[in-house]
C-alpha positions as a Markdown table, in Angstrom:
| # | Residue | x | y | z |
|---|---|---|---|---|
| 1 | Met | -0.1 | 0.2 | 0.0 |
| 2 | Lys | 1.6 | 3.5 | -0.7 |
| 3 | Lys | 2.0 | 5.7 | 2.0 |
| 4 | Val | 0.4 | 9.5 | 2.0 |
| 5 | Asp | 1.9 | 12.7 | 3.1 |
| 6 | Ile | -1.4 | 14.8 | 4.1 |
| 7 | Tyr | -1.3 | 18.5 | 4.6 |
| 8 | Leu | -3.8 | 20.0 | 7.0 |
| 9 | Cys | -5.3 | 23.5 | 7.9 |
| 10 | Gly | -7.9 | 25.4 | 9.8 |
| 11 | His | -11.7 | 23.8 | 10.1 |
| 12 | Lys | -11.5 | 21.9 | 7.2 |
| 13 | Gly | -7.8 | 20.3 | 8.1 |
| 14 | Ala | -9.5 | 19.4 | 11.7 |
| 15 | Ala | -12.6 | 17.4 | 10.1 |
| 16 | Cys | -10.5 | 15.3 | 7.8 |
| 17 | Ala | -7.9 | 15.0 | 10.4 |
| 18 | Thr | -10.7 | 13.0 | 12.4 |
| 19 | Val | -11.2 | 10.8 | 10.2 |
| 20 | Ile | -7.7 | 9.7 | 9.1 |
| 21 | Ala | -7.3 | 9.0 | 13.1 |
| 22 | Glu | -10.5 | 7.3 | 13.1 |
| 23 | Lys | -9.9 | 5.3 | 9.7 |
| 24 | Phe | -6.5 | 5.9 | 7.7 |
| 25 | Ala | -3.7 | 6.1 | 10.1 |
| 26 | Asp | -1.9 | 3.3 | 9.1 |
| 27 | Cys | -2.3 | 5.4 | 5.8 |
| 28 | Ile | -0.5 | 8.4 | 6.4 |
| 29 | Asn | 3.4 | 8.9 | 6.2 |
| 30 | Thr | 3.8 | 12.1 | 7.5 |
| 31 | Ala | 1.1 | 14.9 | 8.4 |
| 32 | Ile | 1.9 | 18.3 | 7.7 |
| 33 | Val | -0.4 | 20.3 | 10.0 |
| 34 | Glu | -0.2 | 24.5 | 10.2 |
| 35 | Asn | -1.3 | 27.0 | 13.1 |
| 36 | Asp | -3.2 | 29.4 | 11.2 |
| 37 | Ser | -3.7 | 32.2 | 13.9 |
| 38 | Thr | -5.9 | 34.1 | 12.5 |
| 39 | Leu | -8.9 | 32.2 | 13.5 |
| 40 | Arg | -10.8 | 33.2 | 16.5 |
| 41 | Val | -11.4 | 29.5 | 17.1 |
| 42 | Asn | -8.4 | 27.8 | 16.4 |
| 43 | Pro | -8.3 | 23.7 | 16.1 |
| 44 | Tyr | -4.7 | 23.4 | 15.8 |
| 45 | Gln | -4.0 | 21.7 | 18.6 |
| 46 | Asp | -6.8 | 19.6 | 18.9 |
| 47 | Met | -5.6 | 18.9 | 15.5 |
| 48 | Val | -2.1 | 17.9 | 16.6 |
| 49 | Glu | -3.4 | 15.9 | 19.6 |
| 50 | Thr | -5.7 | 13.7 | 17.6 |
| 51 | Leu | -3.0 | 13.1 | 14.4 |
| 52 | Gln | -0.6 | 11.8 | 17.3 |
| 53 | Ala | -2.9 | 9.9 | 19.5 |
| 54 | Ala | -3.6 | 7.7 | 16.5 |
| 55 | Gly | 0.4 | 6.9 | 16.2 |
| 56 | Ile | 0.6 | 9.9 | 12.9 |
| 57 | Lys | 4.2 | 11.2 | 12.5 |
| 58 | Val | 3.1 | 15.2 | 13.3 |
| 59 | Leu | 5.1 | 17.8 | 11.3 |
| 60 | Ser | 5.6 | 21.5 | 11.0 |
| 61 | Arg | 6.9 | 21.3 | 7.2 |
| 62 | Ile | 7.8 | 18.0 | 4.8 |
| 63 | Gly | 10.2 | 15.5 | 6.2 |
| 64 | Lys | 13.2 | 14.4 | 5.0 |
| 65 | Glu | 11.1 | 10.8 | 3.6 |
| 66 | Pro | 8.6 | 12.4 | 1.5 |
| 67 | Ala | 5.9 | 9.6 | 0.9 |
| 68 | Glu | 4.6 | 9.1 | -3.1 |
| 69 | Leu | 1.6 | 10.7 | -3.2 |
| 70 | Ala | -0.3 | 14.0 | -1.1 |
| 71 | Ile | -3.2 | 15.3 | -0.1 |
| 72 | Gly | -3.1 | 18.9 | 0.8 |
| 73 | Val | -6.7 | 20.6 | 2.6 |
| 74 | Gly | -7.1 | 23.4 | 4.2 |
| 75 | Trp | -3.5 | 24.4 | 2.4 |
| 76 | Arg | -2.5 | 28.5 | 1.7 |
| 77 | Lys | 0.7 | 27.7 | 0.5 |
| 78 | Leu | 2.8 | 26.1 | -2.6 |
| 79 | Ile | 3.9 | 22.7 | -2.0 |
| 80 | Lys | 7.2 | 22.2 | -3.7 |
| 81 | His | 7.6 | 18.5 | -3.9 |
| 82 | Glu | 8.5 | 15.3 | -6.5 |
| 83 | Tyr | 5.1 | 13.5 | -5.5 |
| 84 | Gln | 3.6 | 11.3 | -8.1 |
| 85 | Gln | 0.5 | 12.7 | -7.7 |
| 86 | Leu | -0.3 | 15.9 | -5.6 |
| 87 | Val | -4.9 | 16.3 | -4.5 |
| 88 | Ile | -6.3 | 19.4 | -3.2 |
| 89 | Leu | -8.9 | 20.2 | -2.3 |
| 90 | His | -10.9 | 22.9 | -2.8 |
| 91 | Asp | -13.5 | 24.5 | -1.8 |
| 92 | Ser | -16.0 | 25.3 | -4.6 |
| 93 | Leu | -16.8 | 23.3 | -7.2 |
| 94 | Leu | -14.6 | 23.9 | -9.6 |
| 95 | Pro | -14.4 | 25.4 | -12.3 |
| 96 | Lys | -16.6 | 27.7 | -10.5 |
| 97 | Tyr | -14.4 | 30.1 | -8.3 |
| 98 | Arg | -10.9 | 29.4 | -8.7 |
| 99 | Gly | -8.3 | 30.8 | -6.6 |
| 100 | Trp | -8.7 | 32.7 | -2.9 |
| 101 | Asn | -11.5 | 32.9 | -0.8 |
| 102 | Pro | -14.2 | 30.6 | -2.9 |
| 103 | Leu | -16.4 | 29.5 | -0.2 |
| 104 | Leu | -16.8 | 33.3 | 0.5 |
| 105 | Thr | -17.6 | 34.6 | -2.9 |
| 106 | Ala | -20.3 | 31.6 | -3.4 |
| 107 | Leu | -22.2 | 32.9 | -0.3 |
| 108 | Ile | -21.8 | 36.0 | -0.9 |
| 109 | Asn | -23.0 | 35.3 | -4.4 |
| 110 | Glu | -25.9 | 33.6 | -2.8 |
| 111 | Asp | -25.3 | 30.4 | -4.8 |
| 112 | Arg | -27.8 | 27.7 | -3.4 |
| 113 | Glu | -25.3 | 24.8 | -3.6 |
| 114 | Ile | -21.7 | 24.6 | -1.9 |
| 115 | Gly | -19.1 | 22.1 | -2.1 |
| 116 | Val | -16.0 | 20.4 | -2.6 |
| 117 | Ser | -13.5 | 19.2 | -5.4 |
| 118 | Ala | -10.6 | 17.3 | -5.1 |
| 119 | Leu | -8.0 | 17.8 | -7.9 |
| 120 | Leu | -4.9 | 17.1 | -9.2 |
| 121 | Gly | -2.7 | 19.9 | -8.5 |
| 122 | Asn | -0.3 | 21.3 | -11.6 |
| 123 | Ser | 1.7 | 24.4 | -12.3 |
| 124 | Glu | -2.4 | 26.4 | -13.0 |
| 125 | Val | -4.2 | 27.9 | -10.8 |
| 126 | Asp | -6.8 | 25.4 | -9.9 |
| 127 | Ser | -6.9 | 24.5 | -13.2 |
| 128 | Gly | -6.0 | 20.4 | -13.1 |
| 129 | Pro | -8.0 | 17.6 | -13.8 |
| 130 | Ile | -10.9 | 16.8 | -11.0 |
| 131 | Ile | -11.1 | 13.2 | -8.9 |
| 132 | Leu | -13.9 | 14.2 | -7.2 |
| 133 | Gln | -16.9 | 16.2 | -6.2 |
| 134 | Lys | -18.9 | 16.9 | -3.3 |
| 135 | Lys | -21.7 | 19.0 | -3.0 |
| 136 | Thr | -25.0 | 20.3 | -0.7 |
| 137 | Ala | -27.9 | 22.6 | -1.0 |
| 138 | Ile | -27.7 | 25.5 | 1.4 |
| 139 | Lys | -30.7 | 27.9 | 2.5 |
| 140 | Tyr | -30.3 | 32.0 | 2.8 |
| 141 | Pro | -29.4 | 33.7 | 5.6 |
| 142 | Ile | -26.7 | 31.3 | 7.0 |
| 143 | Arg | -23.7 | 32.2 | 8.6 |
| 144 | Leu | -20.0 | 31.6 | 7.7 |
| 145 | Glu | -19.2 | 29.7 | 10.4 |
| 146 | Arg | -22.0 | 27.1 | 9.6 |
| 147 | Ala | -21.2 | 26.8 | 5.5 |
| 148 | Ile | -17.5 | 26.3 | 6.9 |
| 149 | Ala | -18.8 | 23.2 | 9.0 |
| 150 | Val | -21.0 | 22.0 | 6.3 |
| 151 | Val | -17.8 | 22.8 | 3.7 |
| 152 | Ser | -15.6 | 20.8 | 6.3 |
| 153 | Gln | -18.0 | 17.6 | 6.6 |
| 154 | Leu | -17.7 | 17.2 | 2.9 |
| 155 | Ser | -14.0 | 17.5 | 2.7 |
| 156 | Ala | -13.5 | 14.3 | 5.0 |
| 157 | Glu | -15.7 | 12.5 | 3.2 |
| 158 | Val | -14.2 | 13.4 | 0.1 |
| 159 | Val | -10.3 | 12.6 | 2.2 |
| 160 | Ala | -11.9 | 9.1 | 2.9 |
| 161 | Lys | -13.4 | 8.4 | -0.3 |
| 162 | Ile | -9.8 | 9.1 | -2.1 |
| 163 | Leu | -7.5 | 6.5 | 0.6 |
| 164 | Thr | -10.2 | 4.1 | 0.8 |
| 165 | Glu | -8.7 | 4.2 | -3.1 |
| 166 | Ile | -5.1 | 4.2 | -2.6 |
| 167 | Lys | -5.5 | 1.5 | 0.1 |
| 168 | Ser | -7.0 | -0.5 | -2.9 |
| 169 | Asp | -3.3 | 0.5 | -4.7 |
| 170 | Lys | -5.8 | 2.4 | -6.9 |
| 171 | Lys | -4.0 | 4.9 | -9.4 |
| 172 | Leu | -5.8 | 8.6 | -8.9 |
| 173 | Lys | -7.5 | 9.7 | -12.3 |
| 174 | Gly | -8.9 | 12.7 | -13.5 |
| 175 | Lys | -11.9 | 14.4 | -15.4 |
| 176 | Lys | -10.2 | 17.4 | -17.3 |
| 177 | Gln | -12.1 | 20.6 | -16.1 |
| 178 | Asp | -14.4 | 22.9 | -19.3 |
| 179 | Glu | -11.9 | 26.2 | -19.8 |
| 180 | Ser | -14.6 | 27.7 | -21.3 |
| 181 | Lys | -17.1 | 27.8 | -17.9 |
| 182 | Ala | -13.7 | 28.8 | -15.9 |
| 183 | Thr | -14.2 | 31.7 | -13.2 |
| 184 | Tyr | -11.9 | 33.2 | -10.3 |
| 185 | Ser | -12.4 | 34.3 | -7.4 |
| 186 | Leu | -10.2 | 37.2 | -6.2 |
| 187 | Trp | -8.0 | 37.4 | -2.5 |
| 188 | Arg | -9.7 | 39.7 | 0.0 |
| 189 | Asp | -7.9 | 41.8 | 2.7 |
| 190 | Glu | -9.3 | 44.6 | 5.7 |
| 191 | Ala | -10.8 | 46.4 | 2.5 |
| 192 | Asp | -13.0 | 43.7 | 1.7 |
| 193 | Phe | -14.3 | 43.9 | 5.2 |
| 194 | Arg | -16.1 | 47.2 | 4.9 |
| 195 | Ile | -19.5 | 47.8 | 5.0 |
| 196 | Asp | -21.1 | 49.4 | 1.8 |
| 197 | Trp | -23.9 | 51.2 | 3.0 |
| 198 | Asn | -24.8 | 52.0 | -0.9 |
| 199 | Gln | -26.2 | 48.7 | -1.0 |
| 200 | Ser | -29.2 | 46.9 | 0.1 |
| 201 | Ala | -30.1 | 45.6 | 3.2 |
| 202 | Gln | -30.5 | 42.3 | 2.5 |
| 203 | Arg | -27.2 | 42.2 | 0.6 |
| 204 | Ile | -25.3 | 43.9 | 3.8 |
| 205 | Leu | -27.1 | 41.4 | 5.9 |
| 206 | Arg | -25.0 | 38.8 | 3.4 |
| 207 | His | -22.2 | 40.3 | 3.7 |
| 208 | Ile | -22.0 | 40.6 | 7.5 |
| 209 | Asp | -22.5 | 36.7 | 7.9 |
| 210 | Thr | -20.2 | 36.1 | 5.7 |
| 211 | Thr | -17.6 | 37.4 | 7.1 |
| 212 | Ser | -18.1 | 36.5 | 10.9 |
| 213 | Thr | -16.4 | 33.9 | 12.3 |
| 214 | Pro | -14.1 | 32.5 | 12.1 |
| 215 | Tyr | -13.4 | 36.2 | 10.2 |
| 216 | Ala | -12.4 | 39.2 | 12.0 |
| 217 | Gly | -16.0 | 40.6 | 11.4 |
| 218 | Ala | -17.5 | 43.1 | 9.0 |
| 219 | Ser | -16.6 | 46.4 | 9.9 |
| 220 | Ala | -17.8 | 50.0 | 9.6 |
| 221 | Leu | -16.5 | 53.4 | 11.6 |
| 222 | Leu | -18.5 | 55.1 | 13.6 |
| 223 | Ala | -17.6 | 58.6 | 15.1 |
| 224 | Gly | -14.7 | 57.8 | 13.2 |
| 225 | Lys | -13.9 | 54.8 | 15.1 |
| 226 | Leu | -13.6 | 51.5 | 13.7 |
| 227 | Val | -16.4 | 48.8 | 15.0 |
| 228 | Arg | -17.2 | 45.2 | 14.2 |
| 229 | Ile | -20.8 | 44.6 | 12.8 |
| 230 | Glu | -21.5 | 41.2 | 14.1 |
| 231 | Arg | -24.9 | 40.1 | 13.4 |
| 232 | Ala | -27.9 | 42.2 | 12.1 |
| 233 | Glu | -31.6 | 41.5 | 10.6 |
| 234 | Val | -33.1 | 43.2 | 8.5 |
| 235 | Trp | -35.9 | 45.7 | 9.9 |
| 236 | Lys | -39.2 | 44.7 | 7.8 |
| 237 | Ile | -41.2 | 48.4 | 9.1 |
| 238 | Lys | -40.2 | 50.8 | 6.2 |
| 239 | Pro | -41.1 | 54.2 | 7.3 |
| 240 | Lys | -41.3 | 56.7 | 3.8 |
| 241 | Ile | -38.4 | 59.2 | 4.0 |
| 242 | Ile | -37.9 | 62.0 | 2.3 |
| 243 | Asn | -34.5 | 62.9 | 2.8 |
| 244 | Pro | -32.6 | 59.2 | 2.8 |
| 245 | Thr | -29.0 | 58.7 | 3.8 |
| 246 | Val | -27.8 | 56.0 | 3.7 |
| 247 | Gly | -25.4 | 55.2 | 7.2 |
| 248 | Lys | -28.1 | 57.7 | 9.6 |
| 249 | Ile | -29.7 | 55.6 | 12.3 |
| 250 | Trp | -33.2 | 56.1 | 11.7 |
| 251 | Gln | -34.2 | 54.7 | 15.1 |
| 252 | Leu | -32.7 | 53.2 | 18.2 |
| 253 | Ile | -35.1 | 49.5 | 19.3 |
| 254 | Ser | -33.9 | 49.1 | 23.0 |
| 255 | Gly | -30.3 | 50.3 | 22.2 |
| 256 | Asp | -30.3 | 48.8 | 18.8 |
| 257 | Pro | -29.6 | 51.0 | 15.8 |
| 258 | Val | -31.4 | 51.0 | 12.9 |
| 259 | Val | -29.2 | 52.0 | 9.8 |
| 260 | Ile | -30.6 | 53.6 | 6.8 |
| 261 | Cys | -29.5 | 51.8 | 3.4 |
| 262 | Lys | -29.8 | 51.9 | -0.2 |
| 263 | Ser | -33.0 | 50.1 | -0.1 |
| 264 | Gly | -34.1 | 49.0 | 3.7 |
| 265 | Phe | -32.9 | 49.2 | 6.6 |
| 266 | Leu | -30.6 | 47.4 | 8.6 |
| 267 | Arg | -31.5 | 46.7 | 12.8 |
| 268 | Ile | -27.7 | 45.7 | 14.2 |
| 269 | Thr | -28.1 | 42.9 | 17.1 |
| 270 | Glu | -24.2 | 42.7 | 18.0 |
| 271 | Met | -21.8 | 45.2 | 17.9 |
| 272 | Arg | -18.4 | 45.6 | 19.2 |
| 273 | Asp | -15.4 | 47.9 | 19.2 |
| 274 | Ala | -11.5 | 46.9 | 18.1 |
| 275 | Ala | -10.9 | 45.8 | 20.8 |
| 276 | Gly | -13.5 | 43.3 | 21.1 |
| 277 | Lys | -15.5 | 45.4 | 24.1 |
| 278 | Asn | -20.0 | 45.4 | 23.3 |
| 279 | Met | -21.1 | 48.5 | 22.3 |
| 280 | Leu | -24.5 | 47.9 | 22.9 |
| 281 | Pro | -26.8 | 49.3 | 23.3 |
| 282 | Leu | -26.3 | 53.1 | 21.9 |
| 283 | Thr | -27.7 | 55.7 | 23.8 |
| 284 | Lys | -27.0 | 58.4 | 21.1 |
| 285 | Leu | -29.4 | 58.3 | 18.1 |
| 286 | Arg | -27.8 | 61.3 | 15.9 |
| 287 | Gln | -24.6 | 59.5 | 14.0 |
| 288 | Arg | -23.8 | 57.2 | 11.1 |
| 289 | Phe | -21.9 | 54.5 | 9.8 |
| 290 | Glu | -20.0 | 55.5 | 7.0 |
């Protein structure tokens, strides 16, 4: 039976670590595990302990005796290798959303299905032959944390299927992607967390939900200071304001600000400052978010 090096990071990596430790420890040559310190809920230590308890060697970089095959889950760095085959898990239904943050992009675009693709790595971005895909339908609103849990479970199922094939000494084969259907998702930085109040209340809510935990959270400026808006809801009452200005607080309900959007209103129900301190209830009405 061929041995496998497994590259794991983040919540998707942690989900796969559990199934690997339970059923496929004898397949693993080395687990290379990265600590993503940006996560507010970090599964790194639990992942390492789970793998080590199953007798799997855990390293922070590739070992001196690499295996013939490798699988990367949640891995964000270039894997320099001479593996016979390198399998990468990408959390989109390729060829859709090649590149960065595909799950977040799918949620912002209100896709009705999310999924995972296992592909053979090559020199082009997420363009290798697809070995296996799994998908599931979702309903909105959905928080990013929940979507990551769904994709993590799908990733574990995909890895289990691939390792079963490897244990049977089967060569992994993929199907060429349709280049005419390829789309790309661009990288994001802190500026992309900023709320654009010149959008509908519904779309702003989706932005808040999709930049929630484990990300830092949707941001805005209130009285010139950065705030993180964790939760909100579309306010169903629609008063006819003759001179609407997006970002202004229209009303305080039990200290929750109701904010004017390009279309509709948003009631903010959880908000903290840059240091993480709760900012609700607000007591001052005449303020605006920027």
